[in-house]
N, C-alpha and C positions, 0 to 999 in steps of 0.2 A: 352644414357640415360642422361637426364638433372637432375643434383642434385640441390636441393635447400638447403639452410642453415638448414632448419628443417629436411630434409632427413639425413643430416650429423649428426645432434645432436641426432637423434633417431636411428642411425645405431647400430646394435648389431653384435658383432663379434661371429660367431658360433664356429669356430675352436679354441681349446685351446690346448696348449702344456703341457708338464709335469709341467713346472713352471707356465704356464698360462700367460695371459696378465694382466697388472696392470690396472684394470678398471678405476681407478681415473685418471691415466695418459692418457688413451685412451679418456676418457670423456673431459679432459682438452684440449687435442689436437683437438678433434672434435669440441669443443666450439670455439677454436681459428680459425679453418678452417671455421666454420660457420660464425663467425664474419667477417672474411676476404672476404668470398664470398658475404656476404650481402653488404659490403662496395664496392666491385667491381661491384656488380649488380646495386647499387645506382649510382656509377660513370658512368656506362654504360647507364643507363636511362637518366642521365643528358646530356651525349654526344649525345645520340639519339635525345633528345629534341633540343639541339643546332643545330644539323644537319637539323632537320625539320625547325627550325627557319631560318637558313641560306638558305635552299632551297626555303622557302617562299620569302625571300628577293631577291634571285636570280630570281625567277619567276616574281616578281614585276619589277625588273630591265629589264628583257627581254621584259615584256609588254611595259614598257616605251620606250625601244629601238625601238620596233615595231611601237609604236605611233609616235615616232620621225621620223622614216623612212617614214611612211605614210604621215606625215606632209610635209616632204621634197618633196615627189613625188607630193603631191597636190600643193605645192608651185611652183614646176617646171611646172606642167600642167597649172596652172593659168597664169604663166609667158608666156608660149607658146600661150595660147589662146588670151592673151592681145596683143601679138605681131601680131598674125594673124588678129585680129579685127582692129588693127591700120593700117595695110596695105590696108584693104578694104575701109577705109574711103576716103573721097575726098581729092584732092590736098591741099585744104586750111587747113584741119585739120591734114594732114599727118605729118607735123613737130611737132605739139603739141603732137600727139599720140606717135610718136617715142620717144620724151623726157619723156613722162609719162611711157612708157614701159621700157625705160632704167632705170628709177628710181625704178620701180618695180623689175626689174631683179637684180639690185644692192641690194635692200632690201632682195630679195629671196636668193641671194648668201650670204649675211651677215648672214641671218638666217640659211642657210645651213651650213655655217662655224661654227656657234654656236652649231647646232645640231651635227655635226661631232665631235666637241670638247666634247660635252656631252657624245656621244657614246664612245669615247676613254676613258673618265673618268669612265664610267660605266664598261667598260671592265677591267680597272685597278682595280676597286673595286672588280670585280668578281675574278680576279686573286688573290687578297689579301685574299679574303674569302676562296678560294680554298686552298691557301697556309696555312692559319690558320688551316683549317680542317686537311690537311695532316700533319701538325706539331703536332696537338693534337693526331692524330692517332699514329704517330711515338712515341710520349711521352707515350701513353698508352702501346704500344708494349714494350718499354723499361722498363716501370714499371712492366709489367707482367713478363718479362725476369728476372728482378732483384728479383722479388718475388719468382720466380721458383728457381733461384740460391740460394737465402737465405734459402728457404725450404730445398734444397738439402744439404746445409751446416749444417743446424740444424739437419737433419736426420743423417749426418755423425757424428756430435758432440754427438747426442743422442746414436748412436751405440758405439762410442768410450767410452762414459761415462758408458754405461752398461757393456762394455767389461772390463773396468777398475774396476768396482765394483764387477765383477765376481771373 
């Protein structure tokens, strides 16, 4: 069952003992828990939005990577077609066509190197984003654990305080 801050604030304790529960203390505790849950819920929503934003960026980077790969394939195909057409030309144009094809191949290879460099950079960015997300998740887990430990200590202190007052 998912509890909302409002559920906690409106919760009524049905069972009462001989001494009963201090309703003001229970209300204060429920208000504190409600505020804490609201803050956690807000942080969770912010993290979810950040994850959505990062996923969108990752999707854009993947699309760019695919476009770059397609460009590389197209450049390689173009290079091969130019080489084949150059071979089919006459003897007189053969040397000129070979020089032109060599220049195109060099340009295509230079472009391919640039594209490969871009792909490596995008992959590094992807790793950095994933590492950031993992770090944020780890921080949230630590925060939740610290809050649980703090609540447990508060419960112990409250118990000891009540025992001392008895």
